C-alpha positions as CSV (number, residue, x, y, z in Angstrom):
1,M,-0.3,-0.2,0.1
2,H,1.7,3.6,-1.3
3,D,1.5,6.0,0.9
4,A,-0.9,8.5,-0.5
5,A,-3.4,5.5,-0.4
6,R,-2.7,4.7,3.2
7,R,-3.4,8.3,3.9
8,Q,-6.8,8.5,1.9
9,A,-8.1,5.0,4.0
10,A,-6.8,7.0,7.5
11,A,-8.0,9.9,6.3
12,C,-12.0,7.8,5.8
13,L,-11.6,6.4,9.3
14,A,-10.4,9.7,10.7
15,E,-14.1,10.6,9.6
16,A,-15.5,8.0,10.6
17,F,-14.0,8.2,14.3
18,E,-15.0,11.8,14.4
19,T,-18.2,12.3,12.7
20,G,-19.6,9.0,13.6
21,N,-21.0,8.2,10.3
22,P,-19.7,4.6,9.6
23,L,-17.8,3.3,6.9
24,A,-19.3,1.2,4.0
25,A,-15.8,0.1,3.5
26,L,-12.8,0.9,2.5
27,P,-11.7,1.2,-1.1
28,D,-10.0,-2.7,-2.0
29,S,-6.5,-0.7,-2.9
30,V,-6.1,0.5,0.8
31,V,-7.8,-2.7,2.7
32,P,-4.5,-3.7,4.5
33,D,-3.4,-6.8,4.4
34,N,-1.9,-8.3,7.4
35,V,-2.1,-7.3,11.4
36,A,0.9,-4.3,10.7
37,E,-0.8,-2.7,8.0
38,G,-3.8,-2.1,10.1
39,D,-1.7,-0.9,12.6
40,E,-0.4,1.8,10.5
41,L,-4.0,3.0,9.4
42,A,-5.1,3.3,13.3
43,A,-1.5,5.6,13.4
44,L,-2.2,7.6,11.0
45,M,-5.8,8.1,12.1
46,L,-4.4,9.4,15.0
47,D,-1.8,11.4,13.1
48,E,-4.8,12.8,11.7
49,L,-6.8,13.3,14.3
50,G,-3.9,15.1,16.8
51,L,-4.8,12.2,19.3
52,V,-2.4,10.3,21.2
53,S,-2.7,7.1,22.8
54,C,-2.3,7.4,26.4
55,G,-1.6,3.8,26.8
56,T,-1.9,0.5,25.3
57,R,-5.3,-2.3,25.4
58,L,-5.0,-5.2,24.3
59,A,-8.4,-6.6,22.9
60,L,-9.9,-9.9,22.4
61,A,-10.4,-10.4,18.7
62,M,-11.5,-13.1,15.7
63,D,-11.1,-16.7,16.9
64,G,-9.1,-16.2,20.0
65,V,-6.2,-13.8,19.1
66,R,-5.7,-10.6,20.8
67,L,-4.4,-7.6,19.4
68,A,-3.1,-4.6,20.5
69,G,-4.3,-1.1,20.3
70,P,-3.9,2.3,21.1
71,M,-6.4,3.6,24.5
72,L,-7.2,6.9,24.0
73,E,-7.8,8.9,26.9
74,G,-11.1,10.1,25.6
75,R,-12.6,7.0,26.0
76,L,-12.1,6.1,29.9
77,L,-15.4,6.7,31.8
78,P,-16.3,6.3,35.2
79,S,-18.1,3.7,36.7
80,G,-21.6,4.9,37.0
81,A,-21.6,6.5,33.7
82,S,-24.2,6.1,31.0
83,L,-22.9,5.2,27.6
84,P,-25.9,5.5,24.4
85,L,-25.9,2.5,22.1
86,A,-26.3,4.6,19.3
87,V,-22.2,5.7,19.8
88,S,-21.1,2.2,20.3
89,R,-21.9,0.1,16.7
90,H,-21.5,-3.8,16.7
91,A,-20.9,-3.2,20.6
92,Q,-19.9,-6.1,22.9
93,V,-18.9,-5.9,26.9
94,T,-16.6,-7.6,28.5
95,A,-15.0,-7.4,32.3
96,A,-11.8,-5.5,31.8
97,L,-8.7,-4.7,33.5
98,V,-6.9,-1.0,33.4
99,A,-3.8,-0.5,35.4
100,V,-1.6,2.3,35.7
101,L,2.1,2.4,35.4
102,A,4.0,3.9,38.3
103,E,6.9,3.4,36.4
104,A,8.3,3.7,32.9
105,L,7.7,0.3,30.8
106,P,11.0,-0.1,28.7
107,E,10.9,-1.8,25.8
108,K,12.7,-4.5,27.6
109,G,12.5,-6.6,30.6
110,Q,11.1,-9.0,32.3
111,G,8.4,-9.3,35.0
112,L,5.8,-7.1,35.6
113,P,6.3,-3.4,36.4
114,A,4.3,-1.5,38.8
115,F,1.6,-0.4,39.2
116,A,0.2,2.8,41.1
117,A,-3.1,1.3,40.6
118,V,-5.6,-1.8,39.1
119,H,-8.3,-0.9,38.5
120,P,-11.6,-3.3,37.6
121,A,-13.4,-2.1,34.2
122,I,-15.9,-2.4,31.8
123,D,-14.7,-2.5,28.3
124,V,-17.1,-1.8,24.8
125,T,-15.9,-2.4,22.0
126,G,-17.0,-0.2,19.0
127,S,-16.4,0.7,15.2
128,R,-15.8,2.6,12.2
129,F,-17.2,0.2,9.6
130,L,-21.1,-0.1,8.6
131,D,-20.0,-4.0,9.1
132,P,-17.6,-5.6,11.9
133,P,-14.6,-6.1,10.0
134,T,-13.6,-9.2,9.1
135,S,-9.8,-9.7,9.2
136,L,-7.1,-9.1,11.9
137,G,-5.5,-5.9,9.5
138,L,-8.7,-4.5,9.2
139,L,-9.5,-4.7,13.5
140,A,-6.3,-3.4,13.9
141,A,-7.3,-0.2,11.6
142,D,-10.7,0.1,13.1
143,L,-8.2,0.9,16.5
144,C,-9.2,-3.3,17.8
145,G,-12.1,-2.5,18.1
146,L,-12.1,0.0,20.5
147,G,-15.3,1.7,22.2
148,H,-15.1,3.1,26.1
149,V,-13.7,1.7,29.0
150,A,-16.2,2.4,32.2
151,A,-13.2,1.7,35.2
152,G,-13.7,1.6,39.3
153,R,-12.4,1.9,42.2
154,G,-8.4,1.6,41.9
155,G,-6.8,-1.0,44.5
156,T,-4.5,-3.8,44.7
157,L,-3.0,-6.3,42.1
158,P,-4.9,-9.2,43.8
159,A,-1.8,-12.1,43.9
160,S,-3.7,-14.9,43.0
161,S,-7.0,-16.0,40.6
162,V,-9.9,-14.3,40.8
163,A,-14.0,-15.1,40.4
164,V,-14.8,-12.2,38.1
165,T,-18.4,-11.7,36.6
166,L,-20.7,-9.8,34.1
167,A,-23.8,-9.1,34.3
168,A,-27.3,-7.2,35.3
169,A,-26.5,-5.2,38.5
170,G,-28.3,-7.7,41.3
171,R,-26.8,-10.1,40.0
172,R,-24.8,-12.4,41.1
173,P,-23.5,-16.1,38.8
174,R,-21.1,-17.9,39.0
175,G,-17.9,-16.2,38.4
176,T,-15.2,-17.1,35.5
177,T,-11.8,-17.4,37.3
178,V,-9.1,-15.5,36.1
179,D,-5.5,-14.9,36.8
180,L,-5.2,-11.3,36.7
181,Q,-1.6,-11.4,36.7
182,A,-1.2,-13.4,33.7
183,A,-3.6,-11.4,31.8
184,L,-1.4,-8.6,32.6
185,A,1.6,-9.8,31.6
186,L,0.1,-10.2,28.2
187,A,-0.5,-6.8,28.1
188,V,2.9,-5.5,29.5
189,E,4.3,-7.7,27.0
190,A,2.2,-6.5,23.6
191,A,3.7,-2.8,25.1
192,R,6.9,-3.9,25.2
193,Q,6.6,-5.2,21.6
194,S,5.2,-1.3,20.8
195,G,8.5,0.1,22.1
196,G,7.4,0.5,26.0
197,L,5.2,3.7,27.4
198,P,5.9,6.1,30.3
199,A,4.8,6.7,34.0
200,G,1.0,6.8,33.8
201,A,-0.3,5.7,30.8
202,V,-2.8,2.8,31.6
203,L,-2.4,-0.9,30.7
204,V,-6.5,-2.4,29.7
205,V,-7.1,-6.5,29.3
206,T,-10.3,-7.2,27.3
207,G,-12.0,-10.9,27.1
208,L,-12.0,-11.2,30.9
209,S,-15.7,-12.0,31.2
210,P,-17.8,-14.3,28.6
211,V,-19.3,-11.8,25.8
212,V,-22.5,-9.0,27.0
213,R,-24.2,-7.8,24.0
214,P,-25.7,-4.8,25.8
215,E,-29.3,-3.0,25.0
216,A,-30.9,0.0,25.8
217,G,-31.4,0.3,29.4
218,L,-29.2,-2.0,30.9
219,T,-27.2,-1.6,33.4
220,L,-24.1,-4.1,33.8
221,A,-22.0,-4.6,36.6
222,A,-18.0,-6.2,36.7
223,S,-17.4,-7.4,39.8
224,F,-13.8,-8.6,40.6
225,A,-12.9,-10.3,44.2
226,G,-10.5,-9.2,46.1
227,L,-10.7,-5.8,44.2
228,G,-13.8,-4.3,43.1
229,R,-16.3,-3.9,40.8
230,A,-17.6,-1.5,37.9
231,R,-20.6,-0.2,36.7
232,L,-21.8,0.9,32.7
233,G,-25.3,1.5,31.8
234,F,-27.1,1.8,28.6
235,A,-28.8,4.0,27.1
C-alpha cells in the first residue's frame, strides 16, 4: 500500500471516528493485508485527528487472537456512567482490567512493572465500519474495536486468581476464575513489543468474562473478587 493510498484510508477512518458516520467499506486498494498494515493505518488516523495514545489496550479479537491497539484518554469513563448505544456500533461488552503504570515500561525487560493502581473495568467494543471487520488487519486499523472503557475505584493487584463476573446489576452469577497477573503480563509484553510506555500510561486487558451484548436500559456490573466493581449503563 503506497503512501497516498494509506493517507486516503486514514482520512476516511478519521472522518468516521470524528463524525460517527460509519464507513461502508474501504476501497480494495487500501484494505490492509495484515496486522502491521492495520496498525499503520490506525496510527495515521490518530495523527490525522491529532490524538495521542495514553496506553495500550489488549483486545480479544476473532478466533481467540489478542490484538494490541492504542487506548485513548477520551474513551475512559468513570464507573456509573451511562453510554448511548448509538455511539458503539456492533457493541460487545466484557469485564476488563485497567492498570496505571507507576514507572516507565521499557522496551526490553522481564516481569510485571510497578502499578500505581489497578481498576476493575468494563470494556465496550465499537467500530468505525457499517459492517464488523472481517480480518485482523481491518480490525487493527479500526483501533482493535476500541469503544469505551468504564473503570471503577483502584486497588491492589490480587496475588492469586480471582472470580470475575459481568452481569446485569443486582444479579450474582457464578464467576469465571481469572489470573489477573497473567492477563496483565500479556498486555505488558504487547506494550514492550510496541516500544514501551511512560509512567502514568495505562494498560487495558479486555475479554476477562463471557461476552454480553448490551440493550438500552441495561446496567451492567463487573465484579472482581478482592478488587472491586465497575458499573456501566446503556441508554
